[in-house]
C-alpha positions as CSV (number, residue, x, y, z in Angstrom):
1,M,130.5,76.6,72.0
2,S,132.6,75.4,74.9
3,N,130.2,73.0,76.5
4,V,126.7,71.6,76.5
5,I,125.4,74.3,78.9
6,D,126.5,77.0,76.4
7,K,124.7,75.1,73.7
8,L,121.6,75.0,75.8
9,E,121.9,78.7,76.4
10,H,122.2,79.3,72.7
11,V,119.1,77.1,71.8
12,I,117.0,78.7,74.6
13,G,118.2,82.2,73.6
14,Q,117.0,81.5,70.0
15,E,113.7,80.1,71.2
16,Y,113.3,83.1,73.5
17,A,114.0,85.6,70.7
18,S,111.3,83.9,68.6
19,K,108.8,84.1,71.4
20,H,109.8,87.7,72.0
21,K,108.9,88.6,68.5
22,E,105.5,86.9,69.0
23,W,104.9,88.8,72.2
24,L,105.6,92.2,70.5
25,N,102.6,91.5,68.3
26,L,100.1,90.9,71.1
27,S,97.5,93.3,72.4
28,H,97.8,94.7,75.9
29,E,95.2,92.3,77.1
30,E,96.9,89.3,75.6
31,L,100.2,90.4,77.1
32,I,98.6,90.6,80.6
33,E,97.2,87.1,80.1
34,K,100.7,85.8,79.1
35,A,102.5,87.6,81.9
36,D,103.3,84.4,83.8
37,E,104.6,82.7,80.7
38,I,106.8,85.7,79.8
39,S,108.2,86.0,83.3
40,A,108.9,82.2,83.4
41,A,110.7,82.4,80.0
42,R,112.8,85.3,81.1
43,F,113.7,83.5,84.3
44,V,114.8,80.4,82.4
45,K,116.8,82.4,79.9
46,D,118.6,84.3,82.6
47,N,119.4,81.4,84.9
48,I,120.7,78.6,82.6
49,H,124.3,78.6,83.9
50,D,123.1,78.6,87.6
51,S,120.4,76.0,87.2
52,F,121.6,73.1,85.1
53,T,124.3,70.4,85.2
54,E,125.8,69.3,81.9
55,E,123.8,66.1,82.1
56,E,120.5,68.0,82.5
57,A,121.4,70.3,79.7
58,E,122.1,67.3,77.4
59,Y,118.7,65.9,78.3
60,L,116.9,69.2,77.6
61,L,118.8,69.5,74.2
62,Q,117.0,66.4,73.0
63,F,113.8,68.4,72.7
64,K,112.9,70.7,69.9
65,S,111.7,73.4,72.3
66,P,113.3,73.1,75.7
67,L,112.3,76.6,76.7
68,E,108.6,75.7,76.2
69,I,108.9,72.6,78.3
70,L,110.6,74.5,81.2
71,V,108.1,77.4,81.0
72,D,105.2,74.9,81.1
73,K,106.7,73.3,84.2
74,I,107.2,76.6,86.0
75,T,103.7,77.9,85.2
76,V,102.2,74.7,86.5
77,L,104.1,75.1,89.7
78,N,102.6,78.6,90.0
79,D,99.1,77.8,88.9
80,P,96.6,79.1,91.5
81,N,94.3,76.1,90.7
82,N,97.0,73.7,91.9
83,I,96.2,72.6,95.4
84,A,99.9,72.6,96.4
85,V,100.2,76.2,95.3
86,K,97.1,77.2,97.3
87,E,98.6,75.5,100.4
88,Q,101.9,77.3,99.9
89,F,100.1,80.6,99.5
90,S,98.1,80.0,102.7
91,D,101.3,79.0,104.6
92,M,103.0,82.2,103.3
93,V,100.2,84.4,104.5
94,S,100.2,82.6,107.9
95,E,103.9,83.1,108.2
96,M,103.5,86.8,107.3
97,Y,100.9,87.1,110.0
98,D,103.1,85.4,112.5
99,K,106.0,87.7,111.7
100,K,104.1,91.0,111.5
101,D,107.1,93.1,112.6
102,E,109.0,92.2,109.4
103,Y,106.4,94.1,107.4
104,S,106.5,97.3,109.5
105,D,108.2,99.2,106.7
106,Y,105.1,98.9,104.5
107,E,102.7,101.8,104.7
108,L,99.5,101.0,106.5
109,N,96.0,101.8,105.3
110,E,94.6,104.9,107.0
111,D,91.6,102.8,108.1
112,S,93.8,99.9,109.4
113,G,92.6,100.5,113.0
114,M,88.9,100.1,112.1
115,Q,87.2,96.7,112.0
116,M,85.2,95.8,108.9
117,Q,81.6,95.0,109.5
């Protein structure tokens, strides 16, 4: 392997492959419950070269399961029970409302002109 980032990619790739085998044995319900984890793991695996410096890769390689650590961090950042996530979501919806024209390509509900009682 040419550098430490390639080594991290290899280690995370192996960890991902092991997790992938586990996911294949899950029921549909279990897969749905793990969707955030699976998505985060794929994101990490696919973005190693664009996301880490060699020093950061060296740090992560100290751990037995660097993918697990990164996935845990990402899922916490997206946890709907996290107050910061709730605030970001609220801000996003407010921004969408303020920029209504940007969403004009989306199909409207047939009843969109009616007020809900």
